C-alpha positions in Angstrom: -7.8 -13.9 234.5 -10.5 -11.5 233.3 -13.7 -13.5 232.5 -16.4 -13.3 229.9 -19.8 -12.0 230.9 -22.6 -14.2 229.8 -26.3 -14.3 230.9 -25.6 -12.0 233.9 -22.6 -14.0 235.2 -18.8 -13.9 234.9 -17.5 -17.1 233.4 -14.1 -18.6 232.5 -13.1 -19.1 228.9 -11.7 -22.2 227.4 -8.3 -20.5 227.3 -6.7 -17.1 228.1 -4.8 -14.5 226.1 -2.1 -12.1 227.3 -2.7 -8.4 226.8 0.6 -6.7 226.0 1.6 -3.1 226.2 2.9 -1.9 222.8 5.0 0.8 224.5 6.7 -1.8 226.6 6.4 -5.4 225.4 7.6 -6.7 228.8 4.5 -5.3 230.4 1.6 -7.8 230.5 -1.5 -5.9 231.4 -3.4 -9.1 232.2 -4.9 -12.3 230.9 -8.3 -12.3 229.3 -10.7 -15.2 228.6 -11.1 -16.7 225.2 -14.4 -18.2 224.3 -15.0 -21.1 221.9 -18.0 -21.6 219.6 -19.9 -23.5 222.4 -19.5 -20.6 224.8 -20.5 -18.1 222.1 -23.6 -20.2 221.5 -24.5 -19.9 225.2 -24.3 -16.2 225.0 -26.5 -16.2 221.9 -29.1 -18.3 223.6 -29.1 -16.0 226.6 -29.6 -12.9 224.5 -32.3 -14.6 222.5 -34.1 -15.6 225.6 -33.9 -12.1 227.1 -34.9 -10.3 223.9 -38.7 -10.4 224.1 -39.0 -8.9 227.6 -36.2 -6.3 227.0 -37.9 -5.2 223.8 -41.0 -4.2 225.9 -39.0 -2.9 228.9 -39.8 0.5 230.4 -37.9 3.3 228.6 -37.2 5.0 232.0 -35.4 1.8 233.1 -33.3 1.8 230.0 -32.5 5.5 230.4 -31.5 5.2 234.0 -29.2 2.2 233.2 -27.5 4.0 230.4 -27.1 7.2 232.4 -25.6 5.2 235.2 -23.1 3.6 232.8 -22.2 7.0 231.4 -21.7 8.6 234.8 -19.3 5.9 236.0 -17.3 6.1 232.8 -16.9 9.9 233.2 -16.1 9.5 236.9 -13.3 7.1 236.0 -12.2 8.6 232.7 -8.6 9.1 233.7 -8.3 5.5 235.0 -10.0 4.1 231.9 -8.1 6.4 229.6 -4.8 5.3 231.1 -5.7 1.6 230.6 -6.7 2.3 227.0 -3.4 4.0 226.2 -1.5 1.3 227.9 -3.0 -1.5 225.8 -3.6 0.4 222.5 -0.7 2.9 222.3 -2.4 6.2 221.8 -1.2 8.9 224.2 -2.7 9.2 227.6 -4.5 12.5 226.9 -6.0 10.9 223.8 -7.0 7.9 225.8 -8.7 10.0 228.5 -10.4 12.0 225.8 -11.7 8.8 224.2 -13.0 7.5 227.6 -14.8 10.8 228.1 -16.4 10.5 224.7 -17.7 7.0 225.6 -19.3 8.4 228.8 -20.9 11.2 226.8 -22.3 8.7 224.3 -24.0 6.6 227.0 -25.4 9.9 228.5 -26.7 10.9 225.0 -28.4 7.6 224.4 -29.9 7.6 227.9 -32.0 10.5 226.7 -32.6 9.0 223.3 -34.5 6.3 225.1 -37.1 8.9 225.8 -37.2 10.5 222.4 -38.0 7.6 220.1 -40.9 8.9 218.0 -43.5 7.5 215.7 -46.3 8.9 213.4 -50.0 8.8 213.4 -51.6 9.3 210.0 -55.0 9.4 208.5 -55.8 6.5 206.1 -57.0 7.2 202.6 -59.8 4.8 203.5 -62.6 5.9 205.8 -62.7 5.1 209.5 -59.1 4.0 209.8 -56.1 5.3 211.7 -52.5 4.4 210.8 -49.8 4.2 213.4 -46.1 4.0 212.5 -43.7 2.9 215.3 -40.2 1.8 215.8 -39.3 -1.5 217.4 -35.9 -3.2 218.3 -34.5 -5.6 215.8 -33.8 -8.1 218.5 -30.3 -9.6 219.2 -27.4 -7.6 217.9 -23.9 -8.9 217.4 -21.3 -6.2 217.8 -17.8 -6.8 216.4 -15.5 -3.9 217.3 -12.0 -2.8 216.2 -8.9 -2.2 218.2 -8.1 1.4 217.3 -10.9 3.0 219.4 -11.3 0.3 222.1 -13.9 2.1 224.2 -15.5 4.8 222.0 -16.6 2.6 219.1 -18.0 -0.1 221.4 -19.9 2.6 223.2 -21.4 4.1 220.1 -22.7 0.6 219.1 -23.7 -0.8 222.5 -25.4 2.3 223.8 -28.0 2.7 221.0 -28.5 -1.0 220.8 -29.6 -1.1 224.5 -31.4 2.3 224.3 -33.7 1.0 221.6 -34.5 -2.3 223.3 -32.0 -4.7 221.7 -29.9 -7.4 223.4 -26.2 -7.2 222.8 -23.5 -9.7 222.0 -20.2 -7.8 222.2 -17.0 -9.2 220.7 -14.1 -6.8 221.1 -10.9 -6.9 219.1 -8.3 -9.4 220.5 -5.6 -6.8 220.8 -7.6 -4.6 223.3 -9.6 -6.7 225.7 -8.8 -4.5 228.7 -10.9 -1.6 227.7 -13.7 -3.9 226.6 -13.7 -5.8 229.9 -13.7 -2.6 231.9 -16.7 -1.3 230.0 -18.5 -4.6 230.4 -17.7 -4.5 234.2 -19.4 -1.1 234.4 -22.4 -2.3 232.3 -22.8 -5.4 234.5 -23.6 -3.2 237.5 -26.2 -1.0 235.7 -29.2 -3.2 236.5 -29.8 -4.8 233.2 -31.6 -8.2 233.2 -29.5 -11.3 232.6 -28.8 -11.9 228.9 -29.4 -8.4 227.8 -25.7 -7.6 227.5 -23.0 -10.2 227.0 -19.2 -9.9 226.6 -17.7 -12.7 224.5 -14.0 -12.3 224.1 -12.2 -14.5 221.6 -11.0 -14.9 218.0 -13.0 -13.5 215.2 -12.8 -16.7 213.3 -14.5 -18.4 216.3 -16.7 -15.9 218.1 -17.4 -13.6 215.2 -18.2 -16.5 213.0 -20.6 -17.9 215.6 -22.5 -14.6 215.6 -22.6 -14.5 211.8 -23.8 -18.0 211.4 -26.6 -18.1 214.0 -30.1 -17.1 212.9 -31.0 -16.0 216.4 -28.6 -13.0 215.9 -30.9 -10.6 214.0 -28.3 -7.9 213.2 -24.5 -7.4 212.9 -22.7 -4.2 213.5 -19.0 -4.5 212.4 -16.1 -2.1 212.2 -12.8 -3.3 210.7 -10.9 -3.9 207.5 -12.5 -3.8 204.0 -11.5 -7.4 203.4 -13.2 -8.7 206.6 -16.1 -6.4 206.2 -16.9 -7.8 202.8 -17.0 -11.3 204.3 -19.2 -10.2 207.1 -21.6 -8.6 204.7 -21.8 -11.7 202.6 -22.5 -13.9 205.6 -25.1 -11.7 207.0 -27.0 -11.0 203.8 -26.9 -14.8 203.0 -29.3 -15.4 205.9 -31.1 -12.0 205.6 -29.7 -10.5 208.8 -29.5 -6.7 209.1 -25.9 -5.5 208.7 -24.0 -2.3 209.3 -20.3 -2.1 208.3 -17.6 0.5 208.6 -14.4 -0.4 206.7 -12.1 2.5 206.7 -10.8 5.0 204.2 -8.0 6.6 202.2 -9.0 10.2 203.1 -7.9 13.2 201.2 -7.0 16.6 202.6 -6.9 19.3 199.8 -4.7 22.3 200.5 -5.3 25.2 198.1 -2.9 28.1 197.4 -5.1 30.5 199.4 -5.1 28.3 202.6 -3.6 29.6 205.8 -0.3 27.7 205.9 -0.1 27.2 209.6 -3.7 26.1 209.8 -3.3 23.7 206.9 -0.1 22.2 208.4 -1.9 21.7 211.7 -4.8 19.9 209.9 -2.4 17.7 208.1 -0.2 16.7 211.0 -3.2 16.2 213.4 -5.3 14.3 210.8 -2.5 12.2 209.3 -0.3 11.2 212.2 -1.9 11.6 215.6 -3.2 8.5 217.3 -0.2 7.0 215.3 -2.2 7.4 212.1 -4.4 4.5 213.3 -7.7 6.1 212.5 -10.1 5.3 209.6 -10.6 9.0 209.2 -6.9 9.8 209.0 -5.9 12.1 206.1 -3.3 9.8 204.4 -3.6 11.7 201.1 -2.4 15.3 201.2 -3.4 16.9 197.9 -1.7 20.2 197.6 -1.9 22.9 195.0 1.4 23.6 193.3 1.7 27.2 194.4 1.8 26.3 198.1 3.4 22.9 197.7 7.0 23.7 198.6 6.2 25.8 201.6 3.6 23.2 202.8 6.1 20.3 202.6 8.8 22.3 204.4 6.5 23.3 207.2 5.1 19.8 207.7 8.6 18.4 207.9 9.5 21.0 210.5 6.4 20.1 212.5 7.1 16.4 212.3 10.7 16.9 213.4 9.5 18.6 216.6 7.1 15.7 217.6 8.0 13.5 220.5 7.5 9.8 219.7 7.6 7.7 222.8 5.8 5.8 225.6 2.1 6.4 225.4 1.8 7.0 229.2 4.8 9.4 229.4 4.2 13.1 229.8 5.0 15.0 226.7 4.6 12.2 224.2 2.9 13.4 221.0 2.7 10.1 219.2 2.8 6.6 220.8 3.8 3.3 219.4 2.1 1.3 216.6 -0.4 -1.2 218.2 1.6 -4.4 217.6 4.3 -6.2 215.7 2.1 -7.1 212.8 0.9 -3.6 212.2 4.5 -2.3 212.5 5.5 -4.8 209.8 2.7 -3.7 207.6 3.6 0.0 208.0 7.3 -0.7 207.2 6.2 -2.8 204.2 4.2 0.0 202.7 7.1 2.5 203.4 9.3 0.2 201.2 6.5 0.0 198.6 6.5 3.8 198.4 10.2 3.9 197.9 10.0 1.2 195.2 7.2 3.1 193.4 9.4 6.2 193.1 7.9 8.4 195.8 10.4 10.5 197.8 10.6 9.7 201.5 10.9 13.3 202.7 10.8 12.5 206.4 10.9 9.6 208.8 9.8 6.1 208.2 12.3 4.3 210.4 11.7 2.2 213.5 12.8 3.9 216.6 14.5 2.6 219.8 13.3 3.9 223.1 14.1 3.0 226.8 11.5 0.2 226.6 11.1 -2.3 223.9 8.0 -1.1 221.9 6.7 -0.7 218.4 7.9 2.8 217.8 7.9 4.2 214.2 8.8 7.8 213.2 6.0 9.3 211.1 6.6 8.9 207.4 6.0 11.7 204.8 6.2 10.9 201.1 6.4 13.6 198.5 6.3 13.5 194.7 3.5 11.0 194.8 0.8 10.2 192.2 -2.7 9.1 192.9 -2.2 5.8 191.2 0.6 4.6 193.6 -0.3 1.9 196.0 0.6 4.1 199.0 -2.0 6.6 197.6 -4.8 4.0 197.1 -4.5 1.4 199.8 -5.3 2.0 203.5 -2.0 1.6 205.4 -3.5 2.4 208.9 -0.3 3.8 210.3 1.6 7.1 210.5 2.3 7.3 206.8 1.0 10.1 204.5 1.7 10.9 200.9 1.7 14.4 199.3 0.2 14.6 195.8 0.5 17.8 193.7 -2.6 19.4 192.1 -2.6 22.0 189.3 -5.8 23.8 190.5 -8.9 23.3 192.6 -10.7 21.3 189.9 -7.7 18.9 189.6 -7.5 18.6 193.4 -11.2 17.7 193.6 -10.9 15.1 190.9 -7.9 13.5 192.8 -9.7 13.6 196.1 -12.7 11.7 194.6 -10.5 9.2 192.7 -10.7 6.5 195.4 -12.6 3.4 196.1 -13.2 4.8 199.6 -15.4 7.7 200.7 -15.3 8.1 204.5 -13.9 11.6 205.2 -12.7 14.4 202.9 -11.2 17.7 203.9 -10.2 21.0 202.4 -8.1 24.0 203.6 -8.9 27.2 201.8 -10.0 30.8 202.5 -12.3 30.7 199.5 -16.0 30.5 200.4 -16.7 29.6 196.8 -14.4 26.6 196.8 -15.3 25.5 200.4 -19.0 25.6 199.4 -18.5 23.7 196.2 -16.3 21.1 197.9 -18.9 20.3 200.6 -21.3 19.4 197.8 -18.9 17.7 195.4 -16.7 15.7 197.7 -17.6 12.0 197.5 -17.5 11.2 201.2 -19.9 10.7 204.0 -18.2 13.5 206.1 -16.6 16.7 204.8 -14.3 19.0 206.8 -13.4 22.6 205.9 -10.3 24.0 207.6 -10.3 21.3 210.3 -8.6 17.8 210.4 -10.4 15.0 208.6 -10.3 13.0 211.9 -12.6 14.1 214.6 -16.4 13.8 214.7 -18.7 14.8 217.6 -20.5 12.0 219.5 -24.0 13.3 218.7 -23.7 13.4 214.8 -23.9 10.6 212.2 -20.7 8.8 211.3 -20.2 6.9 208.1 -19.1 7.1 204.5 -19.8 6.2 200.9 -18.4 3.8 198.3 -16.1 1.2 199.9 -16.0 2.8 203.3 -19.4 2.0 204.7 -22.4 -0.2 204.1 -25.8 0.1 205.8 -27.2 2.8 208.1 -25.1 5.5 209.8 -23.7 5.2 213.3 -24.0 7.7 216.2 -26.5 10.3 217.1 -30.2 10.0 216.4 -29.5 8.4 213.1 -28.5 5.3 214.9 -32.2 4.4 215.2 -32.2 3.5 211.5 -30.1 0.5 212.2 -31.1 -0.5 215.7 -34.8 -0.3 215.1 -37.3 -1.6 212.5 -40.4 0.2 211.4 -43.9 -1.2 212.1 -47.1 0.0 210.4 -50.4 -0.7 212.3 -54.0 0.0 211.2 -56.9 0.6 213.6 -60.5 0.8 212.8 -62.4 3.7 214.5 
């Protein structure tokens, strides 16, 4: 059994959970410890005890530790990526790419340790200097999702440690393997006991322990909108700092003047790769009427050529859905789309392969309207709907007509429309002639409206959440 990591030691949980391969449900990857509330409390106590010294620790020590972590991840990216794909279901090349991204994130924040700046100002009063500095917030509870089981933990854990915080890491229950492998690497980086803790277990137990304990100064959460709202309420109720990413219903606008092949590539890559299980997936394809028939025909042709199969097999384009519950949800929404009057133009059926897995042919709905449930609710699977638009202004209005605002894209050869869209799109990230999914590791990540709450993640902007500002006066 793979153990939890608390206060610098590997410890058994109160029970264990099987980690099952969604490409082959007979393949049990391993058994992973499950903590109870008492064990979560021990981790919280360890982090709280370690926090004062770690906050004042040498920045070169932090930089060296994070660089060491990043180097080992990159050296083992194929092994880690294969494990990731085996437990989560994205293809092996995607898994390896995600592992490499995690390594790059740690490398980036190793240098950010050395770049944390402050200000020195003159006071309006005589004989006073003013110093403005950043300090760690303290103990940070990190609650990560299953769809990016090493990259998202990396972009939360690395800045937390870089800026002098202690970490309580609760991974998603579906993907403990990548989390445990990452924790194993971190455990050998030379961090003092209690600075980093891995606490695997149920969200209702471990996550709730983090939320309810005043020794946990901040919570960083990525997950569903419903759970995110509960996390925000619990954190704010006790005045804890909170950062929440809750997904999206992202539009990709395709105008008549778009390069057809490029627009189809953006749509298929953004909507269906990683089995559509990305919060930045372009699940709403808003297409101007002049290019609509050709676009739909080309997308269908592209989808028909994709290989849906075992995530670890060579040549697989799209792997399985992550588990039975997600598959049931996807199939349920496909039926909802039919019932709403949308045309299922391609796919949508469960597939049988050599091994028993959660395989689903990507589903493309046409003749959709923006008020349908399949156009408004996040499905989180390989399902996209095509919505006709009369012109650019209509397409923009449809794109912005959503309670979400994470990523928004446009395919066009018009500089005028591209420039206007970048300003007018109501989203935290805007993509022009590239898929809505895919953000570099050194730039801020986050959205507006119902997609995000709190400071941005990633890049130098991560300091806004993982540090707090102090103002100090000094008489001269």
